[in-house]
N, C-alpha and C positions, 0 to 999 in steps of 0.2 A: 710519726704515729698517725695512722688513718683514723678518722672520726666517722662514726655512723651518721647517716643522714636521717635524723630523727623527725618524728611527726611535729614536735614542737618547733624544731628549726625550720621546717617547711612552712608552718603557720607564721613564724616571724618573717621569713623571706617573702611570703605572699603579702603580708601586711605592708612591708616596705614598698614592694612593687605596686601595690594599689594606691599608695599615698604619694602624690607628686609634689608635695609641698615641704620637703625636707623636715620630716617629723622628728621630734625628740624621742628618746627612749620611752618616756612616760606615755606619749601619744601612741606609740607602737604597742606598748603594753596594754593600753585600754582597748585598742583595736583587736589584739589577739585574744583578750579576755572575752570578747563577744563570741568567739569561736570555741574557746576552751576556758571555762570559768575556774578551772583548777590549776592553771599554769601560774607559776610564781613570777614575781618581778625579777628575781635573780636569774631565773631560767631565760627570760626574755633578754635581759641585759647581756648575759653570757653568750647567748646565741647571736645577738647583734654584733658583738665584738669578734666572734668566730667568723661570721659571714664577712665582716670587713677585713679580717686578717687573710681570708682565703680569696678576697677580691670579688665576691659576689655582690657586694654593695660597697658604697663609700661611706667612710666616717668623715664628717666635716667638723673640724674643731673651730668653734666660733667663740668670740669673747663671751664668757659667762656660761659656756656649755658645749654640747656636742649635738649635732644633727646627723641624720642618715639620708643617703641619697641613692635612689635606684639607678640613676644614670652613671654609666661606666665610661662614657666617651670623654675625650679631653675637653674640659670646660672649667670655668672659674665660678666663684660664688661671690655675690654682692650681699652684704649683711648690713641691715639698718641697726645702728647702735641704740636707737630709741626704743623700738618695739621688738627687735630681734628677728624680723622677717629675713628670709634668705631666698634669693632668686638666682637662677642660672644665667650666666652671661658668657659670651665667647671668651676663650682664654687667649692671652697674648702668646705669640710664638716664642718658645723657650729652647728650641734645639741648639742654637748657637751658644746660648748661655750655659746650658747643661754640659755641652762638649768642652767649653772653656773651663768650667769648674772641674770636670773630670781630668783634664790635662794638668791643671795647676795643683790639684790636690792628690791625684793618684787614685781617687775613688772611682768606682765603676757603677754603671746603671743608676746614675743620679736621676732622680725624678723631682718634679715640682708640683705644688698645688698653690693656687692663687686665691686668696680671700681679700676682697676689696670691701671697704666700708663706705657708707654714704646714707644720708637721711632719705628715707623713702618718701614718695609723693604724699601718702596719707599722713605721715608725721609732719611733713612740711605744712600741709593744710592745717593741722592742729596748731602748729606754731604760729601760723599767720592769724588764726582765730584768737590767739592769745591765751588759750586755756592751758598751754604748756604740757598737757597730758599726751603721752604717746598714743598713737592709734592702736587699736586692737591688733594683735599679731595674727591676723587671719590669712594673709596672703604670703605664705612661706613657700 
């Protein structure tokens, strides 16, 4: 089934492409509302998932939620479990691993996504201060 390329979908796609910090659906919704104050949260969420399904953006499943990424090239994500920040990092080579899995299982077109976790420098600094509070999730 072919889907129309709606104005709302274009607004959502433009918002993701403008935001280089792996925004949440709510952050994208707030950005799109600046352009169209009549757009609903459901419309934004529906369009985000459609754009991810069609490969125009990436959906990054993280512990406790989902983020969206404008980058479509092969890369991994590093997630801070304290503040939830997400950064892009080079992805490990996976071709041999994928081929091995395809041979051993009979599956075809196996793909991988890599999510690493680690405490970010800002949260480490907060832990050293002893306040125990995670840093603000500003650098996603």
